C-alpha positions, 0 to 999 in steps of 0.5 A: 384382394380383400374379403369383399372383393373375393366374395364379390368375384367368386359368390356369383360363380359358386351360385351359378354352379350350384344352380346348374348342378341342381338343374341337371340333378332335377332333370335326371330325377325327373327323367328317372321318375318318368321312366318309373312311372311308365314301367309301373303303368305298363306292369299294371297294364300287363297284369290286367291282360289275359293269360291263357294256359293249357294243362292236364288233370288226371283225377282217374285213368281218364286224362282231362285237358284244361284250357284256363285264363288266369288273367283279369280280362277276357281272352278272345279268338284262342287258336291252338296249333299242335306241332307235336301231338300224343297219338297214343291217346285214344278217344271215342270213334277211333280218334287220336291225339289232342288235335282230335278235341274239337276246341283244339281244332276249331279254337275257342272264341271267348274265355272269361277271366278266371274261367277254366274249360275241361275236355276229355282227353282219352285214356292215359296209358303210360305204357304206350308212350315212347321217347319220341311221342310223349311230348305235347307241343302247342303254339297258343295264340290269342287276343285281348279285348282291343285285338292285341295278340299274345303268343305262347309255346306250350311244351308238356312232357307226359312222363311227369303224369306217369307216377302222379297220385290221383289225389293231386287233382282232387278239388279241395272245394269238393272235400270241403262240401263233403265235410260240411255234409258229414257234419250236417248228417251227424248233427241231424242224427244226434238231434233224432236220437236225443228226440227219440230218447226224450220221447221214451221217457 
């Protein structure tokens, strides 16, 4: 069999094999691209969903419960099911526990993105905590604007706040505002002193 016959016999088969391989590879790459695109779209959609959280602040001996939405869209119909409360927290009118807070008891109908609501949560008395009553457990449920539901379990061990410094909860914006006020007062005082000295001359 000469060269022409070899080429004529095997070249079409080789071309067909290459085309088949390229077709399979292209189909595989297309499938991977579709999955990657879907993953990116899902991730972008998830990043825009509401994300409600519950936390505490302790700027002084009065505890504050905070409910915030760190997501990029509003949260609606927020409900709180307190399955393990803090009975040693005392409010006015002899009410006790986190479930005594009206917003926790009745829920929150709407929470804008980036919004944080703060509620008085009673006196923080670490000496009243025991191993059995120091953990707050809340089943949190909320919806996005289309009615899709989200559920979270919030578990907070209050012993973590026992030795925390009050400075941990100071608002940095307030500190900046105070620094600006001090600088303004100092500038006004210097200006008045210069005016007084110039007047004396």
